[in-house]
C-alpha positions in Angstrom: 81.0 52.3 41.7 84.6 53.0 40.5 87.3 50.3 41.0 91.1 50.0 41.2 92.3 47.7 38.5 95.7 45.9 38.2 96.4 44.5 34.7 99.7 42.8 34.8 101.8 40.6 32.5 105.3 39.7 31.4 107.1 42.0 29.1 105.9 42.3 25.5 102.4 41.1 26.4 100.6 44.2 25.1 99.9 46.0 28.3 100.7 49.5 27.0 98.7 48.8 23.8 95.8 47.8 26.0 96.2 51.1 28.0 96.3 53.1 24.8 93.2 51.4 23.4 91.3 52.1 26.7 92.4 55.8 26.6 91.3 56.0 22.9 87.8 54.7 23.8 87.4 57.3 26.6 88.8 60.1 24.4 86.7 59.1 21.4 83.6 59.6 23.7 84.8 63.1 24.7 85.7 62.0 28.2 88.7 63.3 30.0 91.4 60.8 31.1 94.7 61.3 32.8 97.6 59.0 31.9 100.4 58.9 34.4 103.7 57.0 34.6 106.6 56.9 37.1 109.6 58.9 36.1 111.8 55.8 36.4 110.6 54.6 32.9 113.4 56.1 30.7 113.2 53.6 27.8 113.7 55.1 24.4 114.4 58.4 26.1 110.7 58.9 26.5 109.9 61.5 29.1 106.3 62.7 28.6 104.4 60.2 26.6 103.3 56.6 26.6 104.3 54.5 23.7 103.7 50.9 22.7 105.7 48.5 20.5 102.4 47.2 19.1 100.8 50.4 17.8 102.0 53.6 16.3 99.9 56.0 18.3 101.3 57.5 21.5 99.7 59.7 24.1 101.0 62.4 26.5 101.5 61.4 30.1 102.2 63.1 33.4 105.5 62.1 35.0 105.2 61.0 38.6 108.1 61.0 41.1 108.3 58.8 44.2 107.4 61.8 46.4 104.2 62.8 44.5 100.9 62.4 46.4 98.6 60.9 43.8 95.4 61.8 45.7 96.5 65.4 45.9 97.6 65.3 42.3 94.1 64.0 41.2 92.2 66.5 43.3 94.1 69.3 41.7 93.2 67.9 38.2 89.6 67.4 39.2 89.3 71.0 40.3 90.3 72.2 36.8 88.1 69.7 34.8 86.1 66.5 35.5 88.2 63.3 35.2 86.5 60.1 33.9 89.5 57.7 34.5 93.1 57.5 35.5 95.4 55.2 33.6 98.8 54.3 35.0 101.6 53.0 32.9 104.5 51.0 34.4 102.6 50.8 37.7 105.2 48.4 39.2 107.3 51.5 39.8 104.8 53.2 42.1 105.5 53.2 45.8 103.3 51.4 48.2 102.0 54.7 49.5 101.1 55.8 46.0 99.1 52.7 45.4 97.2 53.3 48.6 96.6 56.8 47.5 95.1 55.6 44.3 92.7 53.3 46.2 91.6 56.4 48.1 91.0 58.2 44.8 88.7 55.4 43.7 86.8 55.4 47.0 86.6 59.1 47.7 86.4 60.6 44.2 84.7 57.7 42.5 87.2 57.7 39.6 88.2 54.4 38.1 92.0 53.8 38.2 93.4 51.2 35.7 97.1 50.3 36.5 99.2 48.4 34.0 102.6 46.9 34.8 104.8 44.0 35.6 104.2 41.7 38.5 107.6 40.1 38.9 111.0 41.8 38.8 113.9 39.9 37.2 115.2 39.2 40.7 114.6 35.6 41.9 111.4 35.5 44.0 110.7 39.2 44.1 107.7 41.3 43.2 108.0 45.0 42.6 106.8 47.1 45.5 104.1 48.7 43.4 102.9 45.4 42.1 102.8 43.8 45.6 100.7 46.8 46.8 98.4 46.5 43.9 97.9 42.8 44.5 96.8 43.8 48.0 94.7 46.9 47.2 93.2 46.3 43.8 89.5 45.5 43.4 90.1 43.6 40.1 93.3 41.8 39.1 93.6 40.7 35.5 96.5 39.0 33.6 97.5 40.1 30.2 99.0 36.9 28.8 102.0 36.3 26.7 103.9 33.2 25.5 107.4 32.2 26.6 110.1 33.0 24.1 111.4 29.5 24.2 108.3 27.3 24.3 104.5 27.4 24.1 103.9 27.8 27.9 102.6 31.1 29.4 105.3 33.7 30.1 105.1 34.7 33.8 108.7 36.0 34.3 111.1 38.5 32.9 114.6 37.1 32.3 117.3 39.8 32.4 120.5 39.1 30.4 123.6 41.3 30.7 126.1 40.5 27.9 124.1 37.3 27.3 124.4 36.2 31.0 121.1 35.6 32.9 120.8 37.8 36.1 118.9 36.9 39.2 120.1 39.6 41.7 121.0 43.3 41.7 119.2 46.6 41.6 115.4 46.4 41.6 115.1 48.7 38.6 117.3 47.9 35.6 116.0 49.7 32.4 116.0 47.5 29.4 113.6 46.2 26.7 112.9 43.0 24.8 114.1 44.2 21.5 116.9 46.7 22.1 119.1 45.8 19.1 122.7 45.9 19.9 122.1 46.5 23.6 124.1 44.4 26.2 121.0 44.7 28.6 117.8 43.1 27.5 114.8 41.2 28.8 113.1 38.0 27.6 109.5 37.0 28.6 109.7 33.4 29.8 107.9 30.7 31.7 109.2 29.5 35.1 111.0 26.5 33.6 113.0 28.7 31.2 113.5 31.4 33.8 115.3 28.8 36.1 116.9 27.0 33.1 117.4 29.5 30.3 118.8 28.3 27.0 122.3 29.4 26.1 122.4 32.4 23.8 124.1 31.8 20.4 
C-alpha cells in the first residue's frame, strides 16, 4: 500500500538532494514521477525546477498555487500517463487542505507521496501550516538531520537574521537562504539553545 511521507529537517540538511536522488532512482527505472512545489519558493529566481545546493542536477517541477486542488491535479496527470510517485519540494508551504488532498491521493489512487520540507518556521513556537498538517496526516515521519552552525548539537530550528539581527516574529513566509552572499536576509540552522541565545555576528 502507498503511504504519505513527511521528511523534514532544518535548512541545509540535504532534503532537496534526497528528493532528487529518489526521483533519479524512479526515473532510472523508467518510472514516471511528478515533482511539485508551491509557487512561494522564489529563491534563486527558480520558477519551474527543483535545485539543491548539494548536487548539480536539477529537475523540472510543476508549480502549485494555494488554490490548486492536488487530488484533481493528480487525477488529470494519471489520465494522461501512469504516475509511480509524487515528490513535493518545500512542502511546508502547502495549505492544510492540500495536505489532506495528498492523503486522499495516497488512499484512493494508491500513489506514494513523499513530502520534503521544514517543520519549524523562524517565528518563535510556530510550525508552518503545511508541516503541521503533515505531522497530522502523514503515515511516516522522518527527520533529515543536520548539525547546528554554532555547536555539535542537532539543528532543529531555522534562525532568521535581517541585517545581522535575529528575528522571532513577522510574516510567516520570508524568502532567504543559508548562503546568500551579500544578502541582508539569511537563515542559519541551529539547535534550540542557539536559537534562543544566538551568538553575535562579527
